[in-house]
Every structure is written in C-alpha cells, then in structure tokens.
N, C-alpha and C positions, 0 to 999 in steps of 0.2 A: 716459376709460379708467381702470379700477380698478387701483391699485397694490397687489398682494398677491404679493410676489416668491416665486418658486419656483426651485429648483436643478434643472437638467436633467441627464440622464445624460451629457451632453457636457461637464459641468463649468462651464457658463455659467449666469448668473443671468438669468431672464426676468421681466418686470414682472408677469406673471400666468400662470395655467394656460393660458389661451386663446392667448397669444403663444407659449408653449412648444409646444403642440399644433400650432399653425399652422406652426411651424418643423420639424415632424416629429420632435420630441424628446420622449422619455418623461420624466416627472417623477421625480426621485430623492427629493426631500424638499421640504417647505414651507420658505420662508425663503431667504435668499441663500446662494449657494455660498461655501465658504471660499476665500480667495484662494490662488492657486497660487504656489508658489515657482518660480523660473526653472529649477530642475533637475528638474521633474516629468516623469516618463516618460510618453510617449504611444505608443499602438500602434493601427494599423489592424487591427481584428478583425471577424470575422463573427459575427452573432447572428441568432436567429430571433424574429420577432414572433408570439406565440401567437395573436393576434387574426386576422392576415391569413395566417398559416401560410406566410410567405415568409422567405427568408434575405436579409439586407442587410449592408452593410459600413459601419462608422462608425469614427471615431477616438475612443478612450477614453483618458482621462488620469488618472494618479494613482489615488486611491481610487475614482474613477468607472469605472475600467477593468473591474472585476469585480463590483461591488456590485449585487446583485439581478438580474443578467442572466447567462445562460449564454452564454459567448463561445467562439469557435473561431478557430484560426489560418488556416483556409482555407475556401473555399466548399464543397468536397467534404465536409469534416467536418461543416459546418453542415447540408448537405442530408441527410447520413446520419442525424444526430441528429433532424432534423425528420421524416424518414420513420419512424424508430424510435418517436418520440413519437406521431405522428398516423397512421401507416400510409400507405396509398396514397390517402388522401382528398385530398391537396393536389395 
C-alpha cells in the first residue's frame, strides 16, 4: 500500500487518497492533518455533495468545519440550497 498521506474534511489523516475515498471522506489537502488541540469545537452539520446531489450529515471540527464546503445547521436548509442550486433535477 502506498503511503501518501492526505488530510480529510473530517480532520483525520489517511494513508492515501484511496483510503480517504473508501471511508467516504473528501480530501481537504495533501499531507497530514494538523494535530487538534483538546479544545477544538466540533459540530454535526449538513452539507450537500455536488456529485451525487444529496444532503448528508457529518461532524466537522475546527478549521475543517467550514473550509471548502457549504454547510447547513439542518437538513431542511440543506435541501433548500440543493434545490436552488440544481433545481428539481435531484
């Protein structure tokens, strides 16, 4: 197995892109994630996947909470934004 670490949007380091993808996690950046301090805030937020055009809920922590993803506090807001972005296609 190739070791080419990537940092996932969940704030965890994966050994390579394949392992992150297999875990259902999008890649935030190449390389290891920065270590989290014990006081990092985490929230369960809704977000939509532009490829599948579905809303999902994940826990986002610290910097990873909002970086490069549009997040929502509840499923209704996510579904509304999804419909506004893609219309009634989904």
